[in-house]
C-alpha positions in Angstrom: 23.8 47.1 2.1 27.3 45.9 1.9 27.6 42.3 0.7 29.7 40.2 3.1 32.7 38.6 1.5 32.3 34.8 0.9 35.0 32.3 1.7 35.0 31.4 -2.0 35.6 35.0 -3.0 38.4 35.4 -0.5 40.0 32.1 -1.7 39.8 33.3 -5.3 41.5 36.6 -4.5 44.1 35.1 -2.3 43.0 36.9 0.9 44.4 34.5 3.5 43.6 36.7 6.5 39.9 36.9 5.5 39.7 33.1 4.9 41.3 32.5 8.3 38.8 34.9 10.0 35.8 33.5 8.2 36.7 29.9 9.1 37.5 30.8 12.7 34.0 32.4 13.0 32.2 29.8 11.0 34.1 26.5 10.8 31.1 24.8 9.1 31.9 26.7 5.8 35.1 24.7 5.3 33.6 22.5 2.6 30.7 24.8 1.6 29.7 24.7 -2.1 29.4 27.9 -4.1 26.3 28.3 -6.2 28.2 28.7 -9.5 29.9 25.3 -10.0 29.3 23.6 -6.7 33.0 24.2 -5.7 34.5 24.2 -2.2 37.0 26.8 -1.0 39.7 24.2 -1.8 38.6 23.9 -5.4 38.7 27.7 -5.8 42.0 28.3 -4.1 43.6 25.3 -6.0 42.3 26.6 -9.3 43.8 30.0 -8.8 47.0 28.7 -7.3 46.5 30.4 -4.0 49.2 28.3 -2.3 49.0 29.8 1.1 45.2 29.3 1.2 45.4 25.7 -0.1 48.0 25.0 2.6 45.9 26.6 5.3 42.8 24.6 4.3 44.7 21.4 4.1 46.2 22.0 7.5 42.9 23.1 9.1 42.6 21.6 12.6 38.9 22.0 13.1 36.4 19.3 13.9 35.6 19.0 10.2 38.4 18.1 7.8 38.8 19.6 4.4 37.3 17.3 1.6 40.4 16.6 -0.5 38.3 14.6 -3.0 35.3 16.9 -3.1 33.7 17.0 -6.6 32.2 20.1 -8.2 29.2 19.9 -10.6 31.5 18.6 -13.3 32.9 15.9 -11.1 36.2 17.7 -10.8 38.3 17.5 -7.6 40.5 20.4 -6.4 43.5 18.5 -8.0 41.7 18.6 -11.4 41.2 22.4 -10.9 44.9 22.9 -10.2 46.0 20.7 -13.0 43.7 22.2 -15.7 44.7 25.7 -14.8 48.5 25.0 -14.7 48.7 25.6 -10.9 51.7 23.5 -10.2 52.4 24.6 -6.7 48.8 24.0 -5.6 48.8 20.6 -7.4 52.1 19.5 -5.6 50.6 20.5 -2.3 47.4 18.5 -2.9 49.4 15.5 -4.0 51.6 15.7 -0.9 48.5 15.6 1.2 47.3 12.4 -0.6 45.0 13.7 -3.4 44.1 11.0 -5.8 45.5 11.2 -9.3 43.0 8.5 -10.3 39.9 10.6 -9.6 37.7 10.8 -12.7 35.7 13.8 -13.8 32.3 13.6 -15.5 
């Protein structure tokens, strides 16, 4: 059986088309947590500097909005992930959308 790609995997590998398709088919997965670190697709794409995906998630026009301040199991927000991995473009985009620089990790 072929394992279906997850939105987190697609966000990690920078597959924007796959992320768009998955979200259009299942909008409820926008803020879904992965089992590894309890991260949302925004955490993953921010931590890998996948600018186009970060932008797409931030601009998502669905009923549910992306959780800009979502925390993973370590209390880190997507901005923390971008900053600690040196992902400047993703960090700038998150800040432009109002991400809190005051958010504290665990």
